[in-house]
KOLTORFI-231730 format. One record per residue (C-alpha): x, y, z; residue in one letter. Coordinates in nm, 2 decimals, always signed. Each point is the difference from the previous one (the first is absolute). Layout:
N
NODE       X       Y       Z  lofi
NODE       X       Y       Z     A
...
***
This chain:
156
NODE       X       Y       Z  lofi
NODE   +0.81   -0.24   +0.70     X
NODE   -0.14   -0.24   +0.23     X
NODE   -0.17   -0.32   -0.10     X
NODE   -0.25   +0.03   +0.27     X
NODE   -0.18   +0.31   -0.07     X
NODE   -0.37   -0.02   +0.05     X
NODE   -0.11   +0.35   -0.15     X
NODE   +0.15   +0.22   -0.29     X
NODE   -0.08   +0.36   +0.06     X
NODE   +0.02   +0.21   -0.32     X
NODE   +0.02   +0.38   +0.04     X
NODE   +0.05   +0.33   -0.16     X
NODE   -0.04   +0.37   +0.07     X
NODE   -0.09   +0.26   -0.24     X
NODE   +0.03   +0.42   +0.00     X
NODE   -0.10   +0.25   -0.26     X
NODE   +0.24   +0.27   +0.08     X
NODE   +0.23   -0.08   +0.30     X
NODE   -0.15   +0.13   +0.22     X
NODE   -0.35   -0.01   -0.16     X
NODE   -0.29   -0.24   +0.01     X
NODE   +0.11   -0.36   +0.06     X
NODE   -0.10   -0.36   +0.02     X
NODE   +0.08   -0.34   +0.15     X
NODE   -0.12   -0.35   -0.10     X
NODE   +0.07   -0.35   +0.10     X
NODE   -0.09   -0.36   -0.11     X
NODE   +0.04   -0.27   +0.27     X
NODE   +0.01   -0.34   -0.15     X
NODE   -0.02   -0.31   +0.23     X
NODE   +0.23   -0.24   -0.18     X
NODE   -0.16   -0.32   +0.10     X
NODE   -0.36   +0.09   -0.09     X
NODE   +0.07   +0.28   -0.26     X
NODE   -0.26   +0.23   +0.16     X
NODE   +0.06   +0.35   -0.02     X
NODE   -0.09   +0.32   +0.19     X
NODE   +0.06   +0.35   -0.14     X
NODE   +0.00   +0.34   +0.14     X
NODE   +0.08   +0.35   -0.10     X
NODE   -0.02   +0.36   +0.12     X
NODE   +0.16   +0.34   -0.03     X
NODE   +0.04   +0.34   +0.14     X
NODE   -0.06   +0.34   -0.18     X
NODE   +0.37   +0.14   +0.09     X
NODE   +0.27   -0.24   +0.04     X
NODE   +0.33   -0.15   -0.13     X
NODE   +0.06   -0.32   -0.20     X
NODE   +0.21   -0.13   +0.31     X
NODE   -0.27   +0.04   +0.23     X
NODE   -0.23   -0.19   -0.22     X
NODE   +0.26   -0.30   -0.05     X
NODE   +0.01   -0.02   +0.36     X
NODE   -0.36   +0.02   +0.06     X
NODE   -0.07   -0.28   -0.23     X
NODE   +0.21   -0.24   +0.15     X
NODE   -0.15   +0.10   +0.36     X
NODE   -0.35   -0.04   -0.13     X
NODE   +0.05   -0.32   -0.16     X
NODE   +0.16   -0.14   +0.31     X
NODE   -0.29   +0.15   +0.20     X
NODE   -0.24   -0.21   -0.21     X
NODE   +0.15   -0.35   +0.15     X
NODE   -0.19   -0.13   +0.27     X
NODE   +0.25   -0.25   +0.14     X
NODE   +0.37   -0.02   +0.04     X
NODE   +0.13   -0.10   -0.34     X
NODE   +0.30   -0.05   -0.20     X
NODE   +0.00   +0.29   -0.27     X
NODE   +0.22   +0.09   -0.29     X
NODE   -0.05   +0.36   -0.09     X
NODE   +0.06   +0.06   -0.37     X
NODE   +0.04   +0.37   -0.08     X
NODE   +0.17   +0.23   -0.26     X
NODE   +0.12   +0.23   +0.29     X
NODE   +0.36   -0.01   +0.06     X
NODE   -0.09   +0.25   +0.28     X
NODE   -0.20   -0.25   +0.18     X
NODE   +0.24   -0.28   -0.07     X
NODE   +0.31   +0.17   +0.12     X
NODE   -0.19   +0.14   +0.28     X
NODE   -0.09   -0.32   +0.13     X
NODE   +0.30   -0.21   -0.09     X
NODE   +0.27   +0.26   +0.06     X
NODE   -0.08   +0.33   +0.19     X
NODE   -0.27   -0.07   +0.26     X
NODE   +0.22   -0.16   +0.25     X
NODE   +0.24   +0.29   +0.02     X
NODE   -0.30   +0.25   -0.02     X
NODE   -0.15   -0.18   +0.32     X
NODE   +0.35   -0.02   +0.17     X
NODE   +0.05   +0.35   -0.06     X
NODE   -0.34   +0.09   +0.14     X
NODE   -0.17   +0.05   -0.35     X
NODE   +0.28   +0.23   -0.13     X
NODE   +0.22   -0.01   -0.30     X
NODE   +0.35   +0.13   -0.10     X
NODE   +0.33   +0.04   +0.12     X
NODE   +0.07   +0.08   +0.38     X
NODE   -0.05   +0.35   +0.06     X
NODE   -0.21   +0.07   -0.30     X
NODE   -0.29   -0.25   +0.02     X
NODE   -0.36   +0.08   -0.09     X
NODE   -0.33   -0.15   +0.06     X
NODE   -0.07   -0.29   -0.22     X
NODE   -0.28   +0.13   -0.27     X
NODE   -0.32   -0.18   +0.02     X
NODE   +0.08   -0.12   +0.36     X
NODE   -0.36   -0.09   +0.10     X
NODE   -0.03   -0.19   -0.32     X
NODE   +0.32   -0.19   +0.07     X
NODE   -0.10   -0.05   +0.37     X
NODE   -0.34   -0.14   -0.13     X
NODE   +0.18   -0.25   -0.28     X
NODE   +0.25   -0.12   +0.29     X
NODE   -0.31   -0.07   +0.24     X
NODE   -0.19   -0.17   -0.29     X
NODE   +0.30   -0.22   -0.08     X
NODE   +0.05   -0.11   +0.35     X
NODE   -0.36   -0.16   -0.04     X
NODE   +0.12   -0.24   -0.25     X
NODE   +0.30   -0.16   -0.15     X
NODE   +0.08   +0.26   -0.30     X
NODE   +0.25   -0.01   -0.28     X
NODE   +0.05   +0.25   -0.28     X
NODE   +0.05   -0.04   -0.35     X
NODE   +0.06   +0.27   -0.25     X
NODE   -0.13   -0.01   -0.37     X
NODE   +0.06   +0.26   -0.27     X
NODE   -0.27   +0.23   -0.05     X
NODE   -0.19   +0.04   -0.34     X
NODE   +0.18   -0.31   -0.09     X
NODE   -0.27   -0.24   -0.09     X
NODE   -0.05   -0.16   +0.36     X
NODE   -0.38   -0.08   -0.03     X
NODE   -0.07   +0.07   +0.36     X
NODE   +0.22   +0.31   +0.02     X
NODE   -0.17   +0.12   -0.31     X
NODE   -0.36   -0.05   +0.15     X
NODE   +0.10   +0.15   +0.34     X
NODE   +0.14   +0.29   -0.20     X
NODE   -0.34   +0.06   -0.17     X
NODE   -0.18   -0.02   +0.30     X
NODE   +0.21   +0.24   +0.18     X
NODE   -0.01   +0.26   -0.28     X
NODE   -0.38   -0.02   -0.01     X
NODE   -0.01   +0.04   +0.37     X
NODE   +0.22   +0.30   -0.05     X
NODE   -0.26   +0.14   -0.25     X
NODE   -0.26   -0.07   +0.24     X
NODE   +0.16   +0.20   +0.29     X
NODE   +0.07   +0.27   -0.25     X
NODE   -0.35   +0.02   -0.08     X
NODE   -0.11   +0.00   +0.37     X
NODE   -0.15   -0.36   -0.02     X
NODE   +0.20   -0.15   +0.27     X
***
């Protein structure tokens, strides 16, 4: 992890059924001041992976200037996607798989939005185990579950 990170972005996504009503949440923490900003939202019919991606996209969108950011997430999908897969997807025009058997990348519009959001900042990703007592991850999980409930009830 970089020593020069200015902001930590904790994120999580949740889905009741997959697909089903889902929610995303983030906590942005400015390390020098300790100030925090939180956000959450959801959709009535979505997937967990879409909510995990949305949490990071929305958290990065809440930043008002170019910043050094560490994204802390329990989503291996997001971490592996950004650390290992996305460069190949871009090279292959957003397709994945072996030559002759390629398929479009799932959730391509969200991956493209995440790549664009990361280009506005200096971003690194850190994976943490979900439901393992990490305080901010647990809090984001509760916020995302609540947003999924509100989405299911038509409140979002």
